[in-house]
N, C-alpha and C positions, 0 to 999 in steps of 0.2 A: 503202494508205498505210503507210509505214514506221513501225514502233513505236519510240518514243524511250525509251531506258532511263534511268531515274533511278538514278545510281550513288551508292552509299554514300560518305560523305566520305572514308573511307580509300582509296577507289578513284577519287578525283577525276581521276586521270591516265588512267583507262581509256577515256574517250570519245575523246581524241586518239589513243590507242594503236589503238583499233578503226578509227578513220577513216583513219589514216595508215600503219600498219605491217603491214597485211595479216595479221592473226592467223590461225593455223591453226584447224581445227575444235576440236581439243583445247584450245587456248588459250582460245577463246571459251567452250567448255563450262565451263572452270574459272573464268573471270571471272564468268560469270553465276551459277555455283554459289556462288562466294565472296561475290558481292553479296547473294544471298538469305541466306546464312549470317550475314553481318555485320549484316544488317537484322533478323534474327530471333533472335539470340542475345545474351545478356549473360553475361560470361565464364564458360563452363563449365570443367570440369577440362581439363588438358592431356592429350591422348591421343597414342598412336603415330601417326606420319604415315600409315602404310598404313591404319589404321582410319578416319582422317578422309578419306583418299582414297576409300575404299569408300563412306563416308557421302555424300560430295559428288558422286562421279562414277560410282559403281558399278563401279569398276575400282581394285583395291587398289594396283596398282603405278604408276598414272598420275602421281601426284605425285612419284615417284622421279625421273622425267625432267623433268617440268615445273618442279620446284623448282630445277633447275640451269640453267634457261633465262632468257629475257629478261623473263618476267613477274615474276621475282624479282630483277631488277636493282635497283640502288640507288634508294631512294625509291619503290619499287613494292610489290608484295605480299611478305609475309614469312610464315614458318611461325607466328610469334607471332600474326599476324592471324587465322589459322585455328585457334589454340589447339592446336597439335600439335607434335611433335618427332620428329626422326629418331632411331631407336633403333639404336645401334651393334650390329654383328654380334658375337657371342661369339667370342673367340679360340680357335681349335683349335690347340693347341701341344703340343710335346714338350720336356720339360726334359732337356737333355743333360748339363750340368755347370756349372761355375762360370765358363765363358768369358763375356766381356763382350758379344760380338756376337750378334745375332739374324739367322737366315737365313730369309727369307720365300720361300715356294715356291708356284708357281702351282697345281700339281695335287696332289691328296691322296695318291695312291699314291707319287709321287716324294718328297713330303715325308716320308712314313713310312719309305721306304727310306733316305733320307739320315739320318733320326733314328736308325735302327738302326745305321748305318754310322759316324757321327761319334763320335770318342772323347770321353769325359767330361773328359779333360784338355786338350782343344783350345780354340781361340779362340771357337767357337760354343757359347753356353750354351743357346740356345733355337731350335727350328725351328717356324715358324708357317705353317700352310696359309692361302693367301689366296683361293683360288677364282677366280683370273683377274680378271674384271671387278669383283669385289668388293673389290679392293685398296684403293681410296680409303676404303671403310667400315672395312676392317680397320685401316688406318692411323689413322683417327679413333678407333678403339677402344683404341689404345695408351695406356698410362698417361701422364698429363699431364706427369709429371716424367721421362719417358724421356730418357736422354742417351747411350745406348750405340749403337755402330755398327749400321746396318741394311744388309743385303745382300739381293739378290733374284736368283732363278733361275726363268726361265720358258721357255715354248716358243720355238723360233726360227721364228716366223712374224710377219707384219706386225702382226696384232692383238696378239700377245704382246709385241712390242717397244713398240707404242703404250701398252699398259697399264703397262709398266715405266717408260717415260719420263714418262708422266703421273703415275705413282706417285711418282717423284722430285720432281716439282713439288709434289704434295700433301704429301709428307713435310716438305719445307722450309717450306711455308706453315703447317704445323701446329707448327713449331718442333722437329721431330724430327731435323733434320739431313738430309743427303743419303741417298738410297736408291741404293746403289752396286751394280753388277753383280757377281755371284759369278763373276769372270772365268775362273777355272780350271775351273769346272763348264761354262761355255759352251765353253771350249777343248776339254774332254773330249767334249762333245756334238758338236762339229764333227769330232773325231777318230774317234769310234765310230759316229756317226749317218749315215744315208743320206737325203739330201734326196728328198722325194717330192712329187708333185702332190696338193693337197687334193681331196677329193671334190666340193667346190663351187668355183665360179670364184673365183680369188684376186684380190684387189686388188694392184696392182703399183706400186712406186715406183722411182725411180732408185737405182742402186747406191751413189751417194754422197749420198743424202738426209740432211738435217740430223738426222733422228731417230736415225740410227745413231751420232751423237756421244755418246750415253749410254754406249756401249761404249768400252773403251780402244782406241787407234789400231790395234793389230795385229789386232783382231777386226772392224773396220769393213768392210774389203774382202771377206773371205770370207763374212761374213754378208750383206753387200750383194748379192753375186752370187746367193746363194740366194733372197733376197727379190725381187730384180729379175726372176728367172726364174719367179716365182710359185710357188716351192716352200716347203717347211717341213720342220723336224725337230722332232718332239715330244720333250719332255724325258724321256719314258719310255725313250728309247734309252739313257740312262745309268741303267740299272736295277741290281738287286742283283748280277746276274751280272758286269756290267762293274765295279762298285765293288769286288767281292770281290778283284779283281786289283791293287788299289791300297792302299797303306798309308795310312790316313787321318791318321795322326800326322805324315806327311811331305807332306801335301797341303794347301797353303794355298788356301782357296776363292777369296780375293780378291787373291791375290798377282800377281807378274809372271809372264810366260809360263813354264810349266814343261814338262817332258818326261816325263809319266807314261807308263808302258808302255801300248801299244795293246792293250786287252783283246780276246779273240776274239769272233767273232760279228758282224762287220761286216755 
């Protein structure tokens, strides 16, 4: 005989969800854990989400993904129900000068190289390391009153482009304004980098896929060709050796197409 679950009032929607929406094992585990939690607790202190995730599911990162899914859609479960909160990642950043713009960079070695290269008198005042997929959390950690331009530079591969385009949506939803590509850094990457096949099987999209619209028009076709071929160029190709051949005071990161000298070491 099937066991009927008595759902907490805050989870009154769960019976229909379980019956009609084919929940995954992870979703079911969280629903039942949340049901026990709500039945047995009267407001404890607010704790970090990963601590509550461990307490409920014995997997500290489980709520990271589940909290962005359908269980947390409107009028369903909330982090407040579980008396926990998402803790923003600390910003790893380099202060460059008084420039108004911030340059967000996917990989920490490239972020450091750019921070060493950029002039204190330029338009970029801060370089921030984002750690790739951590970009949404980094954006959420930006000061609430942030009003300065945000630019991004990441790897030229499908996942890197998805992270950038998704980051643009996150930035605007947070009221930070658009996250624009550091276009001339991407142009430099195309100029000096060599497309390679990744070690693991690459996902492939059409060369004119809409996600490429995050880039300015002149970059979409050459980047699309690389991605459609299942290739990639990591941003480390624009390393210190390449940057040393370019005058940073004459290099506009986000400007129109430029013609910087092609550094050696293709």
